[in-house]
PDB file of N, CA, C and O in Angstrom:
ATOM      1  N   MET A   1      23.572 -63.253  13.293  1.00  0.00           N
ATOM      2  CA  MET A   1      21.922 -64.176  13.574  1.00  0.00           C
ATOM      3  C   MET A   1      21.437 -64.852  12.612  1.00  0.00           C
ATOM      4  O   MET A   1      20.765 -63.910  12.192  1.00  0.00           O
ATOM      5  N   GLU A   2      21.145 -65.860  11.741  1.00  0.00           N
ATOM      6  CA  GLU A   2      20.743 -65.826  11.302  1.00  0.00           C
ATOM      7  C   GLU A   2      18.916 -66.356  11.692  1.00  0.00           C
ATOM      8  O   GLU A   2      18.463 -67.045  12.606  1.00  0.00           O
ATOM      9  N   GLN A   3      18.342 -65.751  10.682  1.00  0.00           N
ATOM     10  CA  GLN A   3      16.610 -66.022  10.192  1.00  0.00           C
ATOM     11  C   GLN A   3      16.150 -66.567   9.426  1.00  0.00           C
ATOM     12  O   GLN A   3      16.638 -66.130   8.384  1.00  0.00           O
ATOM     13  N   ASN A   4      15.151 -67.651   9.106  1.00  0.00           N
ATOM     14  CA  ASN A   4      14.658 -68.340   7.630  1.00  0.00           C
ATOM     15  C   ASN A   4      13.895 -66.987   7.897  1.00  0.00           C
ATOM     16  O   ASN A   4      13.936 -66.397   8.977  1.00  0.00           O
ATOM     17  N   ILE A   5      13.119 -66.518   6.670  1.00  0.00           N
ATOM     18  CA  ILE A   5      11.793 -65.401   5.620  1.00  0.00           C
ATOM     19  C   ILE A   5      10.678 -66.923   5.723  1.00  0.00           C
ATOM     20  O   ILE A   5      10.960 -67.997   5.191  1.00  0.00           O
ATOM     21  N   ILE A   6       9.715 -66.714   6.339  1.00  0.00           N
ATOM     22  CA  ILE A   6       8.805 -67.445   6.797  1.00  0.00           C
ATOM     23  C   ILE A   6       7.357 -66.591   5.769  1.00  0.00           C
ATOM     24  O   ILE A   6       7.258 -65.381   5.563  1.00  0.00           O
ATOM     25  N   GLN A   7       6.562 -67.501   5.368  1.00  0.00           N
ATOM     26  CA  GLN A   7       5.092 -67.225   4.791  1.00  0.00           C
ATOM     27  C   GLN A   7       4.050 -66.879   6.414  1.00  0.00           C
ATOM     28  O   GLN A   7       3.796 -67.713   7.283  1.00  0.00           O
ATOM     29  N   ILE A   8       3.777 -65.940   6.402  1.00  0.00           N
ATOM     30  CA  ILE A   8       2.304 -65.356   6.466  1.00  0.00           C
ATOM     31  C   ILE A   8       1.605 -64.400   6.134  1.00  0.00           C
ATOM     32  O   ILE A   8       1.594 -63.195   5.881  1.00  0.00           O
ATOM     33  N   GLY A   9       0.581 -65.994   6.271  1.00  0.00           N
ATOM     34  CA  GLY A   9      -0.954 -65.012   5.249  1.00  0.00           C
ATOM     35  C   GLY A   9      -0.774 -65.173   3.297  1.00  0.00           C
ATOM     36  O   GLY A   9      -1.062 -66.073   2.508  1.00  0.00           O
ATOM     37  N   ASN A  10      -0.354 -64.230   3.193  1.00  0.00           N
ATOM     38  CA  ASN A  10      -0.073 -63.661   1.856  1.00  0.00           C
ATOM     39  C   ASN A  10       1.104 -62.669   2.089  1.00  0.00           C
ATOM     40  O   ASN A  10       1.170 -61.861   1.164  1.00  0.00           O
ATOM     41  N   SER A  11       2.000 -62.497   2.991  1.00  0.00           N
ATOM     42  CA  SER A  11       3.132 -61.747   2.792  1.00  0.00           C
ATOM     43  C   SER A  11       3.876 -62.492   3.472  1.00  0.00           C
ATOM     44  O   SER A  11       3.578 -63.534   4.055  1.00  0.00           O
ATOM     45  N   THR A  12       5.581 -61.579   3.359  1.00  0.00           N
ATOM     46  CA  THR A  12       6.144 -63.061   4.528  1.00  0.00           C
ATOM     47  C   THR A  12       6.148 -62.202   5.571  1.00  0.00           C
ATOM     48  O   THR A  12       5.403 -61.244   5.776  1.00  0.00           O
ATOM     49  N   GLY A  13       7.658 -62.905   6.649  1.00  0.00           N
ATOM     50  CA  GLY A  13       8.055 -62.441   7.881  1.00  0.00           C
ATOM     51  C   GLY A  13       9.565 -62.942   8.360  1.00  0.00           C
ATOM     52  O   GLY A  13      10.079 -64.033   8.114  1.00  0.00           O
ATOM     53  N   VAL A  14      10.143 -61.813   9.128  1.00  0.00           N
ATOM     54  CA  VAL A  14      11.209 -62.269   9.615  1.00  0.00           C
ATOM     55  C   VAL A  14      10.974 -61.848  11.290  1.00  0.00           C
ATOM     56  O   VAL A  14      10.832 -60.767  11.862  1.00  0.00           O
ATOM     57  N   ILE A  15      11.021 -63.647  11.876  1.00  0.00           N
ATOM     58  CA  ILE A  15      11.464 -63.623  13.176  1.00  0.00           C
ATOM     59  C   ILE A  15      12.247 -62.721  13.913  1.00  0.00           C
ATOM     60  O   ILE A  15      13.353 -62.902  13.404  1.00  0.00           O
ATOM     61  N   ILE A  16      12.379 -61.940  14.707  1.00  0.00           N
ATOM     62  CA  ILE A  16      13.485 -60.953  15.413  1.00  0.00           C
ATOM     63  C   ILE A  16      13.711 -61.337  16.992  1.00  0.00           C
ATOM     64  O   ILE A  16      12.666 -61.247  17.636  1.00  0.00           O
ATOM     65  N   PRO A  17      14.341 -61.562  17.408  1.00  0.00           N
ATOM     66  CA  PRO A  17      14.105 -61.761  18.791  1.00  0.00           C
ATOM     67  C   PRO A  17      13.180 -60.724  19.880  1.00  0.00           C
ATOM     68  O   PRO A  17      13.168 -59.546  19.523  1.00  0.00           O
ATOM     69  N   LYS A  18      12.763 -60.898  20.578  1.00  0.00           N
ATOM     70  CA  LYS A  18      12.682 -59.594  21.779  1.00  0.00           C
ATOM     71  C   LYS A  18      13.848 -58.844  21.699  1.00  0.00           C
ATOM     72  O   LYS A  18      14.091 -57.998  20.839  1.00  0.00           O
ATOM     73  N   SER A  19      14.722 -59.255  22.830  1.00  0.00           N
ATOM     74  CA  SER A  19      16.237 -59.168  22.858  1.00  0.00           C
ATOM     75  C   SER A  19      17.245 -58.379  22.922  1.00  0.00           C
ATOM     76  O   SER A  19      18.027 -57.842  23.706  1.00  0.00           O
ATOM     77  N   LEU A  20      16.767 -58.566  21.028  1.00  0.00           N
ATOM     78  CA  LEU A  20      18.064 -58.269  19.984  1.00  0.00           C
ATOM     79  C   LEU A  20      16.705 -56.602  19.324  1.00  0.00           C
ATOM     80  O   LEU A  20      17.207 -55.597  18.821  1.00  0.00           O
ATOM     81  N   LEU A  21      15.252 -56.720  19.494  1.00  0.00           N
ATOM     82  CA  LEU A  21      14.743 -55.236  19.583  1.00  0.00           C
ATOM     83  C   LEU A  21      14.555 -54.137  20.507  1.00  0.00           C
ATOM     84  O   LEU A  21      14.291 -52.989  20.151  1.00  0.00           O
ATOM     85  N   GLU A  22      14.671 -54.452  21.487  1.00  0.00           N
ATOM     86  CA  GLU A  22      14.768 -54.471  23.275  1.00  0.00           C
ATOM     87  C   GLU A  22      16.803 -53.404  23.204  1.00  0.00           C
ATOM     88  O   GLU A  22      17.273 -52.384  23.708  1.00  0.00           O
ATOM     89  N   GLU A  23      17.226 -54.359  22.397  1.00  0.00           N
ATOM     90  CA  GLU A  23      18.487 -53.781  22.359  1.00  0.00           C
ATOM     91  C   GLU A  23      19.039 -52.183  21.387  1.00  0.00           C
ATOM     92  O   GLU A  23      19.917 -51.342  21.583  1.00  0.00           O
ATOM     93  N   VAL A  24      18.152 -52.352  20.495  1.00  0.00           N
ATOM     94  CA  VAL A  24      17.716 -51.047  19.827  1.00  0.00           C
ATOM     95  C   VAL A  24      16.781 -50.491  19.951  1.00  0.00           C
ATOM     96  O   VAL A  24      16.660 -49.847  18.909  1.00  0.00           O
ATOM     97  N   GLY A  25      15.750 -50.237  20.751  1.00  0.00           N
ATOM     98  CA  GLY A  25      14.680 -49.600  21.234  1.00  0.00           C
ATOM     99  C   GLY A  25      14.256 -49.941  20.997  1.00  0.00           C
ATOM    100  O   GLY A  25      13.290 -49.432  21.566  1.00  0.00           O
ATOM    101  N   LEU A  26      13.763 -50.863  20.266  1.00  0.00           N
ATOM    102  CA  LEU A  26      11.601 -51.651  19.388  1.00  0.00           C
ATOM    103  C   LEU A  26      11.089 -52.263  19.909  1.00  0.00           C
ATOM    104  O   LEU A  26      11.900 -53.094  20.318  1.00  0.00           O
ATOM    105  N   ARG A  27       9.921 -52.552  20.340  1.00  0.00           N
ATOM    106  CA  ARG A  27       8.782 -53.690  20.453  1.00  0.00           C
ATOM    107  C   ARG A  27       8.185 -53.764  19.585  1.00  0.00           C
ATOM    108  O   ARG A  27       8.449 -53.439  18.427  1.00  0.00           O
ATOM    109  N   SER A  28       6.915 -54.387  20.197  1.00  0.00           N
ATOM    110  CA  SER A  28       5.606 -54.787  19.159  1.00  0.00           C
ATOM    111  C   SER A  28       5.376 -53.676  19.384  1.00  0.00           C
ATOM    112  O   SER A  28       5.589 -52.843  20.265  1.00  0.00           O
ATOM    113  N   GLY A  29       4.413 -53.850  17.499  1.00  0.00           N
ATOM    114  CA  GLY A  29       4.189 -52.056  17.668  1.00  0.00           C
ATOM    115  C   GLY A  29       4.741 -51.022  16.584  1.00  0.00           C
ATOM    116  O   GLY A  29       4.080 -50.441  15.723  1.00  0.00           O
ATOM    117  N   SER A  30       6.322 -50.917  16.871  1.00  0.00           N
ATOM    118  CA  SER A  30       6.705 -49.715  17.133  1.00  0.00           C
ATOM    119  C   SER A  30       7.068 -49.916  15.718  1.00  0.00           C
ATOM    120  O   SER A  30       7.380 -51.081  15.472  1.00  0.00           O
ATOM    121  N   GLN A  31       7.147 -48.501  13.983  1.00  0.00           N
ATOM    122  CA  GLN A  31       6.873 -48.130  12.926  1.00  0.00           C
ATOM    123  C   GLN A  31       7.954 -48.495  12.953  1.00  0.00           C
ATOM    124  O   GLN A  31       8.631 -48.801  13.934  1.00  0.00           O
ATOM    125  N   VAL A  32       8.304 -48.497  11.522  1.00  0.00           N
ATOM    126  CA  VAL A  32       9.985 -48.578  10.821  1.00  0.00           C
ATOM    127  C   VAL A  32       9.797 -48.681   9.288  1.00  0.00           C
ATOM    128  O   VAL A  32       9.027 -49.136   8.442  1.00  0.00           O
ATOM    129  N   VAL A  33      10.878 -48.037   9.418  1.00  0.00           N
ATOM    130  CA  VAL A  33      11.075 -47.942   7.612  1.00  0.00           C
ATOM    131  C   VAL A  33      12.537 -48.841   7.156  1.00  0.00           C
ATOM    132  O   VAL A  33      13.680 -48.723   7.595  1.00  0.00           O
ATOM    133  N   ILE A  34      11.966 -49.797   6.068  1.00  0.00           N
ATOM    134  CA  ILE A  34      12.539 -50.541   5.892  1.00  0.00           C
ATOM    135  C   ILE A  34      13.502 -50.383   4.115  1.00  0.00           C
ATOM    136  O   ILE A  34      12.969 -50.317   3.008  1.00  0.00           O
ATOM    137  N   GLU A  35      14.193 -50.373   4.266  1.00  0.00           N
ATOM    138  CA  GLU A  35      14.583 -50.090   2.241  1.00  0.00           C
ATOM    139  C   GLU A  35      16.042 -51.066   1.819  1.00  0.00           C
ATOM    140  O   GLU A  35      16.746 -51.524   2.718  1.00  0.00           O
ATOM    141  N   LYS A  36      16.249 -51.214   0.870  1.00  0.00           N
ATOM    142  CA  LYS A  36      17.353 -51.454   1.120  1.00  0.00           C
ATOM    143  C   LYS A  36      18.433 -50.583   0.923  1.00  0.00           C
ATOM    144  O   LYS A  36      18.144 -49.394   0.790  1.00  0.00           O
ATOM    145  N   ASP A  37      20.053 -51.030   0.858  1.00  0.00           N
ATOM    146  CA  ASP A  37      21.623 -50.643   1.357  1.00  0.00           C
ATOM    147  C   ASP A  37      21.773 -50.047  -0.391  1.00  0.00           C
ATOM    148  O   ASP A  37      20.887 -50.447  -1.147  1.00  0.00           O
ATOM    149  N   PHE A  38      22.854 -49.130  -0.986  1.00  0.00           N
ATOM    150  CA  PHE A  38      22.607 -48.762  -1.868  1.00  0.00           C
ATOM    151  C   PHE A  38      23.385 -49.642  -2.373  1.00  0.00           C
ATOM    152  O   PHE A  38      24.145 -48.769  -2.791  1.00  0.00           O
ATOM    153  N   THR A  39      23.783 -50.402  -2.646  1.00  0.00           N
ATOM    154  CA  THR A  39      24.104 -51.548  -3.571  1.00  0.00           C
ATOM    155  C   THR A  39      22.831 -52.082  -4.288  1.00  0.00           C
ATOM    156  O   THR A  39      22.706 -52.436  -5.461  1.00  0.00           O
ATOM    157  N   GLY A  40      21.792 -52.043  -3.142  1.00  0.00           N
ATOM    158  CA  GLY A  40      20.583 -52.815  -3.549  1.00  0.00           C
ATOM    159  C   GLY A  40      20.753 -54.509  -2.793  1.00  0.00           C
ATOM    160  O   GLY A  40      19.903 -55.384  -2.960  1.00  0.00           O
ATOM    161  N   LYS A  41      21.683 -54.644  -2.186  1.00  0.00           N
ATOM    162  CA  LYS A  41      21.594 -56.362  -2.207  1.00  0.00           C
ATOM    163  C   LYS A  41      21.200 -56.413  -0.512  1.00  0.00           C
ATOM    164  O   LYS A  41      21.534 -57.166   0.402  1.00  0.00           O
ATOM    165  N   SER A  42      20.659 -55.676  -0.568  1.00  0.00           N
ATOM    166  CA  SER A  42      20.737 -55.443   1.582  1.00  0.00           C
ATOM    167  C   SER A  42      19.536 -54.835   1.916  1.00  0.00           C
ATOM    168  O   SER A  42      19.141 -53.786   1.408  1.00  0.00           O
ATOM    169  N   LEU A  43      18.927 -55.497   2.791  1.00  0.00           N
ATOM    170  CA  LEU A  43      18.008 -54.888   3.194  1.00  0.00           C
ATOM    171  C   LEU A  43      18.484 -54.042   5.015  1.00  0.00           C
ATOM    172  O   LEU A  43      19.313 -54.581   5.748  1.00  0.00           O
ATOM    173  N   ARG A  44      17.649 -52.520   5.465  1.00  0.00           N
ATOM    174  CA  ARG A  44      18.071 -52.446   6.336  1.00  0.00           C
ATOM    175  C   ARG A  44      16.542 -51.696   7.154  1.00  0.00           C
ATOM    176  O   ARG A  44      15.648 -51.079   6.574  1.00  0.00           O
ATOM    177  N   ILE A  45      16.626 -51.954   8.403  1.00  0.00           N
ATOM    178  CA  ILE A  45      15.748 -51.765   9.510  1.00  0.00           C
ATOM    179  C   ILE A  45      15.446 -51.071  10.238  1.00  0.00           C
ATOM    180  O   ILE A  45      15.152 -51.427  11.379  1.00  0.00           O
ATOM    181  N   ILE A  46      15.391 -49.081   9.593  1.00  0.00           N
ATOM    182  CA  ILE A  46      14.895 -48.363  10.623  1.00  0.00           C
ATOM    183  C   ILE A  46      13.989 -47.872  11.352  1.00  0.00           C
ATOM    184  O   ILE A  46      12.906 -47.744  10.781  1.00  0.00           O
ATOM    185  N   LYS A  47      14.037 -47.565  12.357  1.00  0.00           N
ATOM    186  CA  LYS A  47      13.390 -46.905  13.203  1.00  0.00           C
ATOM    187  C   LYS A  47      12.973 -45.752  12.734  1.00  0.00           C
ATOM    188  O   LYS A  47      13.744 -44.885  12.324  1.00  0.00           O
ATOM    189  N   LYS A  48      11.255 -45.609  12.763  1.00  0.00           N
ATOM    190  CA  LYS A  48      10.212 -44.035  12.371  1.00  0.00           C
ATOM    191  C   LYS A  48      11.281 -43.220  12.979  1.00  0.00           C
ATOM    192  O   LYS A  48      11.965 -43.590  13.933  1.00  0.00           O
ATOM    193  N   GLY A  49      11.390 -42.020  12.332  1.00  0.00           N
ATOM    194  CA  GLY A  49      12.022 -41.034  12.976  1.00  0.00           C
ATOM    195  C   GLY A  49      12.967 -40.898  13.184  1.00  0.00           C
ATOM    196  O   GLY A  49      13.107 -39.820  13.761  1.00  0.00           O
ATOM    197  N   THR A  50      14.160 -41.579  13.007  1.00  0.00           N
ATOM    198  CA  THR A  50      15.460 -42.088  12.977  1.00  0.00           C
ATOM    199  C   THR A  50      16.214 -40.948  11.743  1.00  0.00           C
ATOM    200  O   THR A  50      15.880 -40.379  10.704  1.00  0.00           O
ATOM    201  N   ALA A  51      17.532 -41.079  12.722  1.00  0.00           N
ATOM    202  CA  ALA A  51      18.390 -40.592  11.631  1.00  0.00           C
ATOM    203  C   ALA A  51      18.892 -41.113  10.115  1.00  0.00           C
ATOM    204  O   ALA A  51      19.975 -41.539  10.517  1.00  0.00           O
ATOM    205  N   ASN A  52      18.925 -41.425   8.557  1.00  0.00           N
ATOM    206  CA  ASN A  52      18.792 -41.683   8.417  1.00  0.00           C
ATOM    207  C   ASN A  52      20.111 -41.677   7.275  1.00  0.00           C
ATOM    208  O   ASN A  52      20.478 -40.746   6.559  1.00  0.00           O
ATOM    209  N   LEU A  53      20.664 -43.054   7.389  1.00  0.00           N
ATOM    210  CA  LEU A  53      22.502 -43.152   6.944  1.00  0.00           C
ATOM    211  C   LEU A  53      22.485 -43.947   5.274  1.00  0.00           C
ATOM    212  O   LEU A  53      23.453 -44.077   4.526  1.00  0.00           O
ATOM    213  N   SER A  54      21.411 -44.281   5.093  1.00  0.00           N
ATOM    214  CA  SER A  54      21.753 -44.366   3.968  1.00  0.00           C
ATOM    215  C   SER A  54      22.042 -43.587   1.888  1.00  0.00           C
ATOM    216  O   SER A  54      22.468 -43.720   0.741  1.00  0.00           O
ATOM    217  N   SER A  55      21.480 -42.961   2.728  1.00  0.00           N
ATOM    218  CA  SER A  55      21.613 -41.895   0.844  1.00  0.00           C
ATOM    219  C   SER A  55      23.672 -41.667   0.856  1.00  0.00           C
ATOM    220  O   SER A  55      24.437 -40.777   0.482  1.00  0.00           O
ATOM    221  N   VAL A  56      23.830 -43.013   1.499  1.00  0.00           N
ATOM    222  CA  VAL A  56      25.718 -42.823   0.799  1.00  0.00           C
ATOM    223  C   VAL A  56      24.668 -43.611  -0.692  1.00  0.00           C
ATOM    224  O   VAL A  56      23.834 -44.508  -0.818  1.00  0.00           O
ATOM    225  N   THR A  57      25.445 -42.490  -1.674  1.00  0.00           N
ATOM    226  CA  THR A  57      25.549 -42.997  -2.881  1.00  0.00           C
ATOM    227  C   THR A  57      26.229 -43.904  -3.418  1.00  0.00           C
ATOM    228  O   THR A  57      27.108 -44.177  -2.601  1.00  0.00           O
ATOM    229  N   PRO A  58      26.365 -44.669  -4.506  1.00  0.00           N
ATOM    230  CA  PRO A  58      27.199 -45.486  -4.928  1.00  0.00           C
ATOM    231  C   PRO A  58      28.597 -44.044  -5.736  1.00  0.00           C
ATOM    232  O   PRO A  58      29.822 -44.053  -5.613  1.00  0.00           O
ATOM    233  N   GLU A  59      27.669 -42.985  -6.517  1.00  0.00           N
ATOM    234  CA  GLU A  59      28.786 -41.938  -6.869  1.00  0.00           C
ATOM    235  C   GLU A  59      29.438 -40.680  -5.723  1.00  0.00           C
ATOM    236  O   GLU A  59      30.034 -39.611  -5.854  1.00  0.00           O
ATOM    237  N   PHE A  60      28.975 -41.443  -4.668  1.00  0.00           N
ATOM    238  CA  PHE A  60      30.064 -40.356  -3.815  1.00  0.00           C
ATOM    239  C   PHE A  60      30.753 -41.609  -2.820  1.00  0.00           C
ATOM    240  O   PHE A  60      31.244 -41.551  -1.692  1.00  0.00           O
ATOM    241  N   ILE A  61      30.607 -42.453  -3.520  1.00  0.00           N
ATOM    242  CA  ILE A  61      31.309 -43.562  -2.280  1.00  0.00           C
ATOM    243  C   ILE A  61      32.663 -43.473  -4.360  1.00  0.00           C
ATOM    244  O   ILE A  61      33.471 -42.545  -4.375  1.00  0.00           O
ATOM    245  N   GLU A  62      32.648 -44.091  -5.203  1.00  0.00           N
ATOM    246  CA  GLU A  62      33.408 -43.709  -6.250  1.00  0.00           C
ATOM    247  C   GLU A  62      33.623 -41.816  -5.421  1.00  0.00           C
ATOM    248  O   GLU A  62      34.374 -42.125  -4.496  1.00  0.00           O
ATOM    249  N   THR A  63      33.537 -41.188  -5.360  1.00  0.00           N
ATOM    250  CA  THR A  63      34.428 -39.872  -5.102  1.00  0.00           C
ATOM    251  C   THR A  63      35.312 -39.885  -4.600  1.00  0.00           C
ATOM    252  O   THR A  63      36.438 -39.444  -4.833  1.00  0.00           O
ATOM    253  N   LEU A  64      34.670 -40.652  -3.477  1.00  0.00           N
ATOM    254  CA  LEU A  64      36.204 -40.979  -2.450  1.00  0.00           C
ATOM    255  C   LEU A  64      37.293 -41.224  -3.038  1.00  0.00           C
ATOM    256  O   LEU A  64      38.431 -40.761  -2.953  1.00  0.00           O
ATOM    257  N   ALA A  65      36.692 -42.195  -3.791  1.00  0.00           N
ATOM    258  CA  ALA A  65      38.090 -43.947  -3.864  1.00  0.00           C
ATOM    259  C   ALA A  65      38.362 -42.899  -4.905  1.00  0.00           C
ATOM    260  O   ALA A  65      39.582 -42.770  -4.800  1.00  0.00           O
ATOM    261  N   LYS A  66      38.088 -42.321  -5.562  1.00  0.00           N
ATOM    262  CA  LYS A  66      39.144 -41.380  -6.856  1.00  0.00           C
ATOM    263  C   LYS A  66      40.325 -40.082  -6.123  1.00  0.00           C
ATOM    264  O   LYS A  66      41.418 -39.684  -6.525  1.00  0.00           O
ATOM    265  N   ILE A  67      39.591 -39.751  -5.052  1.00  0.00           N
ATOM    266  CA  ILE A  67      39.650 -38.747  -3.604  1.00  0.00           C
ATOM    267  C   ILE A  67      41.115 -39.376  -3.030  1.00  0.00           C
ATOM    268  O   ILE A  67      42.208 -38.821  -2.910  1.00  0.00           O
ATOM    269  N   ASP A  68      40.729 -40.637  -2.751  1.00  0.00           N
ATOM    270  CA  ASP A  68      41.937 -41.845  -1.725  1.00  0.00           C
ATOM    271  C   ASP A  68      43.190 -41.787  -3.060  1.00  0.00           C
ATOM    272  O   ASP A  68      44.347 -41.389  -2.922  1.00  0.00           O
ATOM    273  N   LYS A  69      42.713 -42.175  -4.012  1.00  0.00           N
ATOM    274  CA  LYS A  69      43.595 -43.033  -5.008  1.00  0.00           C
ATOM    275  C   LYS A  69      44.779 -41.577  -5.172  1.00  0.00           C
ATOM    276  O   LYS A  69      45.972 -41.484  -4.886  1.00  0.00           O
ATOM    277  N   GLU A  70      43.685 -40.473  -5.825  1.00  0.00           N
ATOM    278  CA  GLU A  70      45.056 -39.290  -5.433  1.00  0.00           C
ATOM    279  C   GLU A  70      45.404 -38.224  -4.514  1.00  0.00           C
ATOM    280  O   GLU A  70      46.046 -37.217  -4.814  1.00  0.00           O
ATOM    281  N   TYR A  71      44.873 -38.555  -3.220  1.00  0.00           N
ATOM    282  CA  TYR A  71      45.821 -38.357  -2.303  1.00  0.00           C
ATOM    283  C   TYR A  71      46.145 -38.988  -1.431  1.00  0.00           C
ATOM    284  O   TYR A  71      46.623 -38.542  -0.388  1.00  0.00           O
ATOM    285  N   ASN A  72      45.918 -40.321  -1.728  1.00  0.00           N
ATOM    286  CA  ASN A  72      46.489 -41.075  -0.255  1.00  0.00           C
ATOM    287  C   ASN A  72      47.379 -40.552   0.415  1.00  0.00           C
ATOM    288  O   ASN A  72      47.261 -40.033   1.525  1.00  0.00           O
ATOM    289  N   ILE A  73      48.638 -40.701  -0.447  1.00  0.00           N
ATOM    290  CA  ILE A  73      49.806 -40.145   0.864  1.00  0.00           C
ATOM    291  C   ILE A  73      49.382 -38.925   1.430  1.00  0.00           C
ATOM    292  O   ILE A  73      49.329 -38.668   2.633  1.00  0.00           O
ATOM    293  N   ALA A  74      49.059 -38.123   0.405  1.00  0.00           N
ATOM    294  CA  ALA A  74      49.028 -37.261   2.145  1.00  0.00           C
ATOM    295  C   ALA A  74      47.914 -36.939   3.430  1.00  0.00           C
ATOM    296  O   ALA A  74      47.751 -36.427   4.537  1.00  0.00           O
ATOM    297  N   LEU A  75      47.310 -37.686   2.306  1.00  0.00           N
ATOM    298  CA  LEU A  75      45.867 -38.204   3.561  1.00  0.00           C
ATOM    299  C   LEU A  75      46.420 -38.547   4.412  1.00  0.00           C
ATOM    300  O   LEU A  75      46.509 -37.748   5.344  1.00  0.00           O
ATOM    301  N   LYS A  76      47.089 -39.909   4.559  1.00  0.00           N
ATOM    302  CA  LYS A  76      47.874 -40.744   5.916  1.00  0.00           C
ATOM    303  C   LYS A  76      49.115 -40.120   6.002  1.00  0.00           C
ATOM    304  O   LYS A  76      49.834 -40.732   6.792  1.00  0.00           O
ATOM    305  N   LYS A  77      50.025 -38.484   5.173  1.00  0.00           N
ATOM    306  CA  LYS A  77      50.800 -37.997   6.308  1.00  0.00           C
ATOM    307  C   LYS A  77      49.847 -36.497   7.535  1.00  0.00           C
ATOM    308  O   LYS A  77      50.288 -35.850   8.485  1.00  0.00           O
ATOM    309  N   LEU A  78      48.435 -36.505   6.830  1.00  0.00           N
ATOM    310  CA  LEU A  78      47.941 -35.773   7.749  1.00  0.00           C
ATOM    311  C   LEU A  78      47.087 -36.673   8.870  1.00  0.00           C
ATOM    312  O   LEU A  78      46.478 -36.331   9.884  1.00  0.00           O
ATOM    313  N   ALA A  79      47.243 -37.573   8.437  1.00  0.00           N
ATOM    314  CA  ALA A  79      46.771 -38.641   9.464  1.00  0.00           C
ATOM    315  C   ALA A  79      47.738 -39.066  10.725  1.00  0.00           C
ATOM    316  O   ALA A  79      47.288 -39.326  11.841  1.00  0.00           O
ATOM    317  N   GLU A  80      48.909 -39.092  10.437  1.00  0.00           N
ATOM    318  CA  GLU A  80      49.772 -39.290  11.085  1.00  0.00           C
ATOM    319  C   GLU A  80      50.506 -38.212  11.920  1.00  0.00           C
ATOM    320  O   GLU A  80      51.509 -38.525  12.562  1.00  0.00           O
ATOM    321  N   GLY A  81      49.948 -36.754  11.922  1.00  0.00           N
ATOM    322  CA  GLY A  81      49.959 -36.002  12.546  1.00  0.00           C
ATOM    323  C   GLY A  81      51.368 -34.804  12.533  1.00  0.00           C
ATOM    324  O   GLY A  81      51.380 -33.857  13.319  1.00  0.00           O
TER     325      GLY A  81
END
């Protein structure tokens, strides 16, 4: 879904359709946390008080890539059963 960022007084905002808010359990007045993802190129809107999964850091991704590179064959064999 594409939306435009709009001017709201001295701030900016995005209109979020009511049906989408209802699907994720939010409504007007709900408190949310807005944060950048680990790449710094996307924003996440998270209902306040829910689990925060954005703690995946670039270092963690790099470590996973190294493990995958070193143990790729063994991991594939384990996945096959």
